[in-house]
N, C-alpha and C positions, 0 to 999 in steps of 0.2 A: 694391185692394179688389175684391170680387166680390159680386154681388147675394145669393148664397146662403150667406154665411159671415161670420164676424167679419173685421174689417180685419186686415191683416198689418203688423207693425212691421219696418222696415228701418233700417239705419244706414249712414253713410258712414265708412269706416275712415280711419286716418291716411294711407294710401297712395291714398285716393280711390276705393276699391272699394266697391260696395254689398254689404251682408251682410244676409241675412234673419234676423231674430231669432225670429219666429214669430207665431202668432195673438195679437192684442192685445185683452184684455177689459176695459181701463180699470180695472186693479187689482180684478178679480173683480166689477165692477159689472154685467157682461153675462154671462149664462149661456153654456154651450158650444154651445147650439142657437140662440143669438141671431144675427141678421143685421143688416147695415147696407147701404143701397143704395150704389151706386158713387160718388155725387157729394154728399157732405156739404158743408155751407156754414159758413164761419166769418165771423161778423159782424166787419168790420174795425174797428169802433168799440168794441164791448163785449168782443170776444174770445171770445164764446160760440159753440160749435159746435152746429149744428142738423143733424138727420138723420132719415130715415124708415126703417122696417123693415116689409116686407110678408111675408105668409104665404100660400102658395098652397093650403093645405088647411084650416086652422083659423081660425075667427073669434076675435078681430077680424083681418080681413085686412090692416089697416094700423095702424101705431102711429107716433107722432111723439114725439121726445124730444130733449134737448139736454144739453151738457156745459159747465159753467162753465170759465173760464180755468184754474182749478186742477185740472180734471179730474173734478169732482163731477157725477154724473149726476142728471138730474131724473126724476120719475115719468113713466111712459108716458102720453101722451094717446091713448086708443083712438078711432080714427076709423072710423065705421060705413060700410062699403061693401056694395053688394048682391052683388058677385061679386069674387073675387080678381083683382087687376089688377097688371100689371108697371109699376113706376115706377122708371125708371132715373135720373131727375133730378128736381129741383124748384127752387124759387127762394125767396129771402127779400127783404123790404124792411126799412125801418127798424123797422117795428112788426108785420109779418105774415110768416107762412109761406104760400107759394103752392103748392098741391098739385094736380098734373095727374091727373085721373081719366079716362083715355082708353080707347081701344078694343082695346088689346092685353091680352087676359085669359088666365087659365090655364084649361085644360080637362083635368083629370086623366084622365077616361074616354077622351079622345082619345089621350092619351099611353099609357095601358094597352093600347090597341088597336094601338100601334106608330106612332102619329102624333106630331106635335109637342105639347109641353105648352102652347105658346102659340098662340092663334088670334086672328084679327082679327074682332071682333064688329061686323058692319055695323049691327045694330039698336041698339047702344048709342050714346047721345048724349054726346060728350065734354064735359067740364066742368072748371072750375078751382075749387078750394076755397080760401077766404081764412080763415086761422086766426090769431088773435092770438098773438104769441110767448109771452105769459104765461098763455095759456089753461090751465085745469086739466082740461078735458074738451072734447068736440066739440059741446056744445050751441049755442055761438054761431058755429060755422063757417058761412060763407055760400058757397053753391054757385052758380056762374054757368055756364050752358050755352054752349058755343062749337061749334055744329054745323060739320061738314066741316073739322075741324082736327086735326092730330096733330103735337105737338112732342116729339120724343124727348129733345132737349137744350134746356134753357132757359138763355139766355146771361146774362140779368140781369132784375131787376124793381125798380121804385121807385114811390114815392107822389108824384103830381103835386099839390103844395099849392095850385096855382091853380085846378085843375078838380075836385079831390077824387077823381080817378081813380087806379087802380093800373095802371101800364104793365108789361106782360110782353113780353119780347123773346126770341124763339127761332126755330128753323128749323121752319116749318110745311110738312110734307111733303104733296104732292098728286100722285097719290092717296095716301091714308094707308097703303094696303097696301105702298107702296114701302119701308117700314121693313124688309121681308124681303130686299131686295136693294140697299139703299143706306143710307148713314148720314151723320150730320153731327156735327161737334164744334165748338162755339163757346164763347167765353169773353170776359170783359172783365178789365181791370186789377182784381185782387182787392182793392186798396186802396179801391175804390169800389163793392164788391159791395153790392147792396141800395139804392144811391143812383143818381141820374141819371148816366149815362155818355154820352160822345159817341162813343166807338169800341168796336167789337167785332171779334174776330178769329176766323176759322173756317177749317176745313180744306177744301181743294178735293179732293173725293173723285172724282177722274178719272184714269185709268179705274178704276172700282169693281172691287175693294175697295181699290185703292191710292190714296195721297194724293200728288198731284204738286206741291202747294204750299199756300199759304194766302192768305186774303183779309182785308184790313182794311176794315171797313165804317163809314162815317160815319153814325151813326144819326140825325143831324139833317137830312141831305139825301139819304141813300141812295147817296152816292158810294162806289164800290168800287175799291180798289187791290189788285192781285194780285202775289204773289211766287211764282215757280216755281223748283224746285230744279235743273232741268236734264234733259237727255235721259237716259232710263232710270234716273232717280233719284227715289225715292218715299219719302214718310213725313215726319212732323215729326222723328222719328229717321230720318235719310235712309239708304236702302239703294241702292247702285249695283248694278243687275242685270247690268252688264257685267263688272265686276271683283269683285263680291260683297263689297265693302267697305261698312262702315256708319259713320256719323258723326252728330254732333249739331251743327247750325249754330246759332249764337247771333245772332239778327237784331234790329237796332235797331227798336223798335216805331214810331218816328217816321219814320225815313228808309227803312225796309225794306232796309237794307244790312247785309251780314254783318259782325259785329264779331269773331267768333272761331269756330273749328271744333274740336270735341272728337272725336277718333277713338275709335270703339267697338270693343271686342274681339270682339263677337258681334252678331248681328242681333236687332233688336227686332221682335216680330211685328206684322203689319198690324193696325190697329184699336186698338193700345195708345194710350191717351190719359188725360189727367188735368188737373191744375192747373198754373199757372205760379207761380213764386216771385218774391220781391222782388229777389233777386240771386243770383248764382252765383259761387262761388269756384273758380277753376281751380287745382287743387292743384299741378300740376307747374310751371306758370308763375308762380304766386303772384299772379295778377292777378284783380281783381274786375270782373265785367261787370254793369253796372246796366241 
């Protein structure tokens, strides 16, 4: 997926190869100029897919919509923003969509002058919007200001029934301008997305922009366990800079021990990231890794 386009559909062939089918418009429910952000969310209980779409030029700058388990699209919820803002990720809870309105904004005049289309607006106060999943419009959205924060990826969010609070977990970059020279990718077990989780997993982006391993974080006590790929080996899709070979290690989430290794015929670019699946079938060996 890309921020400025429709999602792309791929399939796994009978020989285990990936084949690109093309741009996917959900059976013509999305127009050719529609976009979806890079990290849509599927509620693991209802099977509903939630997503955002932003526009850098025209109002409304942000829209929220969803797809039922059978692929039927809901009407857009137009969310009023004062300026076009890049939103790479967001979060969901059992009942809400959590929208990060942060300081990475579009400046088309700067781009036309030869600069970057994205700038860091120091005067803007970051905030999170809380929108009911069944909302028809943005009239009931609640905005909460969170000064001096910037979360490019949100790992998870859930509702604390004891306190009535909504917990949002993500990588808060400090200073926020560091988004231009470092990145983070974090996630939780997708079976528990939007519900309270104990563990999160995130990339160790060292040395930037390479990823030398990943960390398992216990959200209940802050304990961190790290797994490193080895000397001169980088990425979740691992690339060995010494022999130029690439592979995908399958690591047990509990023990952090390698269960299997899949050899890759070509290199996967730095920064490529996405979601984890419930299981992976190794076509050649016929084994299933859980």
